[in-house]
N, CA and C atoms as a LAMMPS dump frame, in Angstrom:
ITEM: TIMESTEP
0
ITEM: NUMBER OF ATOMS
417
ITEM: BOX BOUNDS ff ff ff
-5.0000000000000000e+02 5.0000000000000000e+02
-5.0000000000000000e+02 5.0000000000000000e+02
-5.0000000000000000e+02 5.0000000000000000e+02
ITEM: ATOMS id mol type element x y z
1 1 1 N 367.952 417.534 94.431
2 1 2 C 368.223 416.301 95.398
3 1 3 C 369.027 415.355 94.865
4 2 1 N 370.016 414.914 94.887
5 2 2 C 370.928 413.869 94.311
6 2 3 C 371.294 413.005 95.718
7 3 1 N 370.399 411.719 95.408
8 3 2 C 370.115 410.841 96.044
9 3 3 C 371.41 409.92 95.853
10 4 1 N 371.504 409.264 97.121
11 4 2 C 372.094 407.628 96.48
12 4 3 C 371.764 407.001 97.702
13 5 1 N 371.515 405.453 97.315
14 5 2 C 370.46 404.844 98.247
15 5 3 C 371.669 403.666 98.008
16 6 1 N 372.726 403.322 99.516
17 6 2 C 373.393 402.127 99.812
18 6 3 C 372.824 401.73 100.737
19 7 1 N 374.035 400.24 101.265
20 7 2 C 373.965 399.843 102.418
21 7 3 C 374.471 401.237 103.663
22 8 1 N 373.276 401.199 104.647
23 8 2 C 373.687 401.749 105.552
24 8 3 C 374.959 401.758 107.098
25 9 1 N 375.312 401.861 107.698
26 9 2 C 376.168 401.437 108.824
27 9 3 C 375.013 401.053 109.788
28 10 1 N 374.814 400.067 110.811
29 10 2 C 374.397 399.37 111.258
30 10 3 C 373.299 400.604 112.508
31 11 1 N 374.75 400.893 112.869
32 11 2 C 374.427 402.417 114.029
33 11 3 C 373.907 403.044 114.032
34 12 1 N 374.331 403.656 112.781
35 12 2 C 373.31 405.169 111.807
36 12 3 C 372.146 405.16 111.538
37 13 1 N 372.051 403.743 111.176
38 13 2 C 370.418 403.284 111.293
39 13 3 C 369.574 403.314 112.124
40 14 1 N 370.137 402.825 113.367
41 14 2 C 369.648 402.669 114.809
42 14 3 C 369.134 404.365 115.031
43 15 1 N 370.314 404.972 115.217
44 15 2 C 370.296 406.008 115.557
45 15 3 C 369.461 407.226 114.654
46 16 1 N 368.948 406.403 113.603
47 16 2 C 368.234 407.705 112.997
48 16 3 C 366.364 407.235 113.021
49 17 1 N 366.71 406.038 113.096
50 17 2 C 365.052 405.112 113.922
51 17 3 C 364.993 406.229 115.083
52 18 1 N 366.008 406.021 116.017
53 18 2 C 365.686 406.659 117.606
54 18 3 C 365.001 408.224 117.1
55 19 1 N 365.772 408.649 116.451
56 19 2 C 365.758 410.515 116.231
57 19 3 C 364.525 410.864 115.726
58 20 1 N 364.204 410.131 114.799
59 20 2 C 362.698 410.074 113.989
60 20 3 C 361.589 409.471 114.557
61 21 1 N 361.964 408.252 115.221
62 21 2 C 360.282 407.786 115.471
63 21 3 C 360.27 407.552 116.718
64 22 1 N 360.689 407.032 117.549
65 22 2 C 361.269 407.135 119.179
66 22 3 C 361.892 408.3 119.916
67 23 1 N 361.627 409.471 119.385
68 23 2 C 363.271 410.36 120.203
69 23 3 C 363.685 409.712 122.063
70 24 1 N 361.907 410.037 122.472
71 24 2 C 361.9 409.919 123.822
72 24 3 C 362.73 408.765 124.405
73 25 1 N 362.595 407.22 123.604
74 25 2 C 363.232 406.269 124.225
75 25 3 C 364.45 405.633 123.703
76 26 1 N 365.489 404.916 124.781
77 26 2 C 366.598 404.253 124.482
78 26 3 C 366.869 403.676 123.321
79 27 1 N 367.954 403.922 122.862
80 27 2 C 368.502 402.662 121.384
81 27 3 C 367.671 401.729 121.694
82 28 1 N 368.421 400.868 122.819
83 28 2 C 367.587 399.53 122.526
84 28 3 C 366.422 399.387 122.002
85 29 1 N 365.467 400.736 122.587
86 29 2 C 364.207 400.44 122.17
87 29 3 C 363.726 400.151 120.355
88 30 1 N 365.035 400.87 119.818
89 30 2 C 364.313 401.086 118.374
90 30 3 C 365.299 400.053 117.575
91 31 1 N 365.588 398.479 118.492
92 31 2 C 366.192 397.62 118.111
93 31 3 C 365.256 396.187 117.369
94 32 1 N 365.413 395.956 116.379
95 32 2 C 364.147 394.739 115.982
96 32 3 C 365.383 393.436 116.875
97 33 1 N 364.27 392.513 117.305
98 33 2 C 364.927 391.062 117.563
99 33 3 C 365.65 390.561 116.003
100 34 1 N 364.895 390.683 115.108
101 34 2 C 366 390.144 113.539
102 34 3 C 366.126 390.964 112.514
103 35 1 N 367.295 392.225 114.047
104 35 2 C 368.004 393.196 112.54
105 35 3 C 369.377 392.688 112.2
106 36 1 N 369.52 391.775 112.924
107 36 2 C 371.371 390.801 112.374
108 36 3 C 370.499 389.785 111.236
109 37 1 N 369.203 389.865 110.705
110 37 2 C 368.626 389.127 109.694
111 37 3 C 368.749 389.847 108.112
112 38 1 N 368.635 391.117 108.534
113 38 2 C 368.26 392.84 107.899
114 38 3 C 368.756 392.951 106.747
115 39 1 N 368.523 393.899 106.229
116 39 2 C 369.431 394.388 105.255
117 39 3 C 369.378 395.89 105.223
118 40 1 N 370.439 396.701 105.999
119 40 2 C 369.792 398.153 106.34
120 40 3 C 370.272 399.275 105.438
121 41 1 N 369.585 399.82 104.872
122 41 2 C 369.55 401.063 103.599
123 41 3 C 369.682 402.214 103.928
124 42 1 N 370.74 402.892 103.712
125 42 2 C 370.347 404.675 103.975
126 42 3 C 370.572 405.27 102.129
127 43 1 N 369.496 406.55 102.951
128 43 2 C 369.385 406.948 101.224
129 43 3 C 370.167 408.516 101.737
130 44 1 N 371.199 408.693 101.014
131 44 2 C 372.245 410.074 101.422
132 44 3 C 371.915 411.073 100.218
133 45 1 N 372.228 412.373 100.984
134 45 2 C 372.23 413.492 100.145
135 45 3 C 373.509 413.728 100.237
136 46 1 N 374.427 413.437 99.008
137 46 2 C 376.201 413.76 99.264
138 46 3 C 376.831 412.585 100.121
139 47 1 N 377.01 412.814 101.169
140 47 2 C 377.32 412.397 102.25
141 47 3 C 376.539 412.326 103.842
142 48 1 N 375.531 412.866 103.423
143 48 2 C 374.788 412.904 104.53
144 48 3 C 373.673 411.985 104.584
145 49 1 N 373.291 410.574 105.742
146 49 2 C 372.536 409.883 105.731
147 49 3 C 371.478 410.747 106.104
148 50 1 N 370.258 410.969 105.091
149 50 2 C 368.892 411.489 105.375
150 50 3 C 368.012 410.542 105.558
151 51 1 N 367.665 409.338 105.451
152 51 2 C 366.589 408.324 105.669
153 51 3 C 367.242 406.835 105.525
154 52 1 N 366.237 406.422 106.367
155 52 2 C 366.675 404.583 106.556
156 52 3 C 365.638 403.506 106.272
157 53 1 N 365.97 402.782 106.243
158 53 2 C 364.796 401.572 105.609
159 53 3 C 365.702 399.659 106.24
160 54 1 N 364.711 398.932 106.684
161 54 2 C 365.396 397.885 106.654
162 54 3 C 365.224 396.78 106.359
163 55 1 N 365.147 395.922 105.76
164 55 2 C 364.332 394.839 104.828
165 55 3 C 364.635 393.154 104.965
166 56 1 N 363.639 392.758 105.365
167 56 2 C 363.879 391.225 105.817
168 56 3 C 363.29 390.464 104.873
169 57 1 N 363.785 389.136 104.33
170 57 2 C 362.934 388.189 103.487
171 57 3 C 361.787 387.147 104.232
172 58 1 N 360.833 387.008 104.085
173 58 2 C 359.769 386.25 104.394
174 58 3 C 359.652 385.135 103.492
175 59 1 N 359.192 383.916 103.658
176 59 2 C 358.901 382.814 103.039
177 59 3 C 358.265 382.928 101.824
178 60 1 N 358.298 382.194 100.35
179 60 2 C 357.977 383.199 98.859
180 60 3 C 357.685 383.816 98.969
181 61 1 N 359.342 384.23 98.79
182 61 2 C 359.614 385.506 97.796
183 61 3 C 358.891 386.802 98.351
184 62 1 N 358.686 386.731 99.474
185 62 2 C 357.997 388.319 100.179
186 62 3 C 359.481 389.005 101.06
187 63 1 N 359.181 390.296 100.484
188 63 2 C 360.266 391.134 101.45
189 63 3 C 359.518 391.89 102.243
190 64 1 N 359.381 392.073 103.301
191 64 2 C 358.664 393.366 104.482
192 64 3 C 359.945 394.633 104.931
193 65 1 N 359.617 395.486 104.603
194 65 2 C 360.652 396.604 104.778
195 65 3 C 359.762 396.987 105.929
196 66 1 N 360.902 397.577 106.992
197 66 2 C 360.635 397.928 108.439
198 66 3 C 361.465 399.469 108.605
199 67 1 N 360.761 399.981 109.228
200 67 2 C 361.895 401.052 109.814
201 67 3 C 361.957 402.265 108.84
202 68 1 N 360.836 402.591 107.952
203 68 2 C 361.434 403.982 107.301
204 68 3 C 361.44 405.074 108.145
205 69 1 N 362.565 405.304 107.886
206 69 2 C 362.514 406.583 109.075
207 69 3 C 363.661 407.658 108.075
208 70 1 N 362.575 409.283 107.977
209 70 2 C 363.241 410.04 107.119
210 70 3 C 363.888 411.095 108.364
211 71 1 N 365.199 411.483 108.311
212 71 2 C 365.274 413.315 109.572
213 71 3 C 363.988 414.032 109.196
214 72 1 N 363.746 414.645 110.377
215 72 2 C 362.404 415.346 109.557
216 72 3 C 362.861 416.426 109.378
217 73 1 N 364.084 416.876 109.684
218 73 2 C 364.091 418.467 108.665
219 73 3 C 364.049 418.639 107.172
220 74 1 N 364.422 416.925 107.118
221 74 2 C 364.069 416.625 105.29
222 74 3 C 362.958 416.167 104.925
223 75 1 N 361.836 415.828 105.758
224 75 2 C 360.613 414.953 105.481
225 75 3 C 359.737 416.255 104.14
226 76 1 N 358.626 415.512 103.249
227 76 2 C 358.206 416.269 102.575
228 76 3 C 359.195 417.001 101.722
229 77 1 N 360.492 416.287 101.228
230 77 2 C 361.245 416.722 99.991
231 77 3 C 361.424 415.711 98.742
232 78 1 N 360.889 414.35 99.346
233 78 2 C 360.848 413.585 98.09
234 78 3 C 361.551 412.225 98.721
235 79 1 N 362.649 412.203 99.41
236 79 2 C 363.399 411.015 99.898
237 79 3 C 362.484 409.511 100.705
238 80 1 N 361.381 409.873 101.286
239 80 2 C 360.955 408.815 101.587
240 80 3 C 360.376 408.302 100.129
241 81 1 N 359.876 408.892 99.206
242 81 2 C 359.245 408.363 97.896
243 81 3 C 360.771 407.657 97.231
244 82 1 N 361.706 408.03 97.084
245 82 2 C 362.702 407.843 96.255
246 82 3 C 363.258 406.555 97.252
247 83 1 N 362.889 406.56 98.162
248 83 2 C 363.675 405.198 98.79
249 83 3 C 362.694 404.082 98.824
250 84 1 N 361.214 404.385 98.633
251 84 2 C 360.016 403.371 98.093
252 84 3 C 360.4 402.715 97.014
253 85 1 N 360.77 403.881 96.178
254 85 2 C 360.867 403.486 94.458
255 85 3 C 362.037 402.648 94.507
256 86 1 N 362.808 402.641 95.013
257 86 2 C 363.991 401.919 95.104
258 86 3 C 363.582 400.53 95.687
259 87 1 N 363.02 400.526 96.796
260 87 2 C 362.471 399.26 96.976
261 87 3 C 361.747 398.442 96.213
262 88 1 N 361.075 398.846 95.457
263 88 2 C 359.775 398.641 95.026
264 88 3 C 360.733 397.395 93.34
265 89 1 N 361.704 398.738 93.241
266 89 2 C 362.656 398.696 91.969
267 89 3 C 363.773 397.021 92.641
268 90 1 N 364.124 397.331 93.4
269 90 2 C 364.517 396.498 94.065
270 90 3 C 364.243 395.371 93.99
271 91 1 N 362.727 395.02 94.742
272 91 2 C 361.548 394.051 94.266
273 91 3 C 361.38 393.309 92.792
274 92 1 N 361.156 394.149 92.275
275 92 2 C 360.965 393.945 90.656
276 92 3 C 362.464 393.141 90.298
277 93 1 N 363.846 393.549 89.997
278 93 2 C 364.903 393.789 90.244
279 93 3 C 365.03 391.901 90.503
280 94 1 N 364.808 391.585 91.512
281 94 2 C 365.002 390.264 92.405
282 94 3 C 364.165 389.034 91.884
283 95 1 N 363.212 389.701 91.599
284 95 2 C 361.384 388.652 91.069
285 95 3 C 360.922 387.981 92.109
286 96 1 N 360.887 389.374 93.457
287 96 2 C 359.909 389.138 94.559
288 96 3 C 358.95 388.837 94.266
289 97 1 N 357.35 388.121 95.338
290 97 2 C 356.423 387.947 94.665
291 97 3 C 355.319 389.428 95.45
292 98 1 N 356.402 389.863 96.862
293 98 2 C 355.495 390.766 97.725
294 98 3 C 356.553 391.622 98.135
295 99 1 N 355.813 392.682 98.392
296 99 2 C 356.699 393.625 99.136
297 99 3 C 355.791 394.102 100.276
298 100 1 N 355.727 394.191 101.515
299 100 2 C 355.239 395.079 102.19
300 100 3 C 355.489 395.769 103.499
301 101 1 N 354.42 396.823 104.061
302 101 2 C 355.285 397.159 105.456
303 101 3 C 353.761 397.292 106.258
304 102 1 N 354.338 397.019 107.912
305 102 2 C 353.302 397.706 108.656
306 102 3 C 353.551 398.812 108.777
307 103 1 N 352.737 399.615 108.184
308 103 2 C 352.575 401.139 107.911
309 103 3 C 351.181 402.097 108.822
310 104 1 N 351.885 402.509 109.736
311 104 2 C 351.202 403.53 110.546
312 104 3 C 350.181 404.244 109.837
313 105 1 N 348.81 403.966 110.517
314 105 2 C 347.815 404.347 110.506
315 105 3 C 347.739 405.525 109.508
316 106 1 N 348.41 406.435 109.974
317 106 2 C 348.407 408.061 109.317
318 106 3 C 349.318 408.081 108.26
319 107 1 N 349.989 407.642 108.232
320 107 2 C 350.997 407.413 106.762
321 107 3 C 349.986 406.361 105.527
322 108 1 N 349.183 405.686 105.912
323 108 2 C 348.967 405.376 104.191
324 108 3 C 348.569 405.842 103.023
325 109 1 N 348.359 406.98 103.147
326 109 2 C 348.156 408.125 102.076
327 109 3 C 349.546 408.042 101.336
328 110 1 N 350.761 408.018 101.875
329 110 2 C 352.32 408.302 101.622
330 110 3 C 352.144 406.907 101.075
331 111 1 N 351.876 405.706 101.613
332 111 2 C 352.035 404.127 100.706
333 111 3 C 351.363 404.147 99.621
334 112 1 N 350.718 404.556 99.64
335 112 2 C 349.109 404.395 98.622
336 112 3 C 349.118 405.541 97.618
337 113 1 N 350.167 406.568 97.206
338 113 2 C 350.453 407.503 96.294
339 113 3 C 351.777 406.659 95.743
340 114 1 N 352.713 405.684 96.235
341 114 2 C 353.362 405.015 96.177
342 114 3 C 353.104 403.584 95.237
343 115 1 N 352.073 403.487 95.549
344 115 2 C 351.593 402.113 94.397
345 115 3 C 351.062 400.878 95.8
346 116 1 N 351.156 401.32 97.07
347 116 2 C 351.276 400.191 97.327
348 116 3 C 349.468 400.222 98.022
349 117 1 N 348.846 399.069 98.689
350 117 2 C 347.058 398.699 98.931
351 117 3 C 347.328 398.494 100.354
352 118 1 N 345.98 398.616 100.685
353 118 2 C 346.156 398.393 102.2
354 118 3 C 345.294 396.745 101.625
355 119 1 N 345.93 395.902 103.113
356 119 2 C 345.533 394.96 103.034
357 119 3 C 344.331 394.889 104.398
358 120 1 N 343.421 393.85 104.808
359 120 2 C 342.713 393.538 105.7
360 120 3 C 343.33 393.947 107.369
361 121 1 N 344.676 393.298 107.012
362 121 2 C 345.083 393.117 108.516
363 121 3 C 345.872 394.249 108.939
364 122 1 N 345.281 394.256 110.622
365 122 2 C 345.539 396.044 111.289
366 122 3 C 345.674 395.5 112.351
367 123 1 N 346.732 396.051 113.312
368 123 2 C 346.645 395.862 114.653
369 123 3 C 347.542 397.461 115.316
370 124 1 N 347.668 397.247 116.725
371 124 2 C 347.678 398.406 117.431
372 124 3 C 349.076 397.951 118.66
373 125 1 N 350.091 398.776 117.944
374 125 2 C 351.692 398.49 119.272
375 125 3 C 351.843 399.702 119.391
376 126 1 N 352.526 399.543 120.501
377 126 2 C 352.92 401.232 121.13
378 126 3 C 352.692 402.407 120.777
379 127 1 N 351.427 402.335 121.544
380 127 2 C 350.565 403.324 120.964
381 127 3 C 350.331 404.086 119.683
382 128 1 N 350.62 403.195 118.762
383 128 2 C 350.569 403.271 117.295
384 128 3 C 349.46 402.003 116.941
385 129 1 N 348.54 403.086 115.608
386 129 2 C 347.972 402.046 114.874
387 129 3 C 348.555 401.743 113.578
388 130 1 N 348.191 400.599 113.279
389 130 2 C 348.987 400.285 111.812
390 130 3 C 348.186 399.049 110.901
391 131 1 N 348.317 399.246 109.665
392 131 2 C 347.725 398.388 108.469
393 131 3 C 348.824 397.71 107.503
394 132 1 N 348.715 396.624 107.476
395 132 2 C 349.668 396.166 106.26
396 132 3 C 349.14 396.505 105.066
397 133 1 N 349.954 396.801 104.738
398 133 2 C 350.272 397.643 103.234
399 133 3 C 351.459 397.013 102.116
400 134 1 N 350.911 396.258 101.051
401 134 2 C 351.447 395.724 100.342
402 134 3 C 351.797 396.051 98.742
403 135 1 N 352.582 395.325 97.702
404 135 2 C 352.551 395.726 96.413
405 135 3 C 352.933 394.123 96.267
406 136 1 N 351.865 392.965 95.279
407 136 2 C 352.007 392.109 95.1
408 136 3 C 352.123 392.104 93.466
409 137 1 N 353.789 391.357 93.349
410 137 2 C 354.377 391.35 91.35
411 137 3 C 353.724 390.447 90.857
412 138 1 N 353.486 390.099 89.672
413 138 2 C 353.254 389.492 88.514
414 138 3 C 351.686 388.709 88.312
415 139 1 N 350.807 389.692 88.686
416 139 2 C 349.018 389.477 88.954
417 139 3 C 348.983 390.602 88.23
């Protein structure tokens, strides 16, 4: 695995989100209202985009990552973990207080394996159950 993580083209991010998360929906369904405020990152194997994630700053030096998606044929090969480790390193480098996400309930084990802990916050949306997971720094 020769992975490079860098900013990605927004249209490529949308296409990956749709392909992985909501293939039955129109592309507009995967757009977030605040996408224009996000930083959209891609994981590349050579020049091939294999995964995406979007970052959004919140008050108190907190960053939320959203729509982490790895191409179906590349899942289970370490790309998601590599993206999460990049996010954790980024958060530490810029001295953020908290890195968090709304994890699908079936994915909590993956996030726990990368150092995230479940919070008490839970909700359902679009037919999926979510649990807020986080890493708090400096504690």
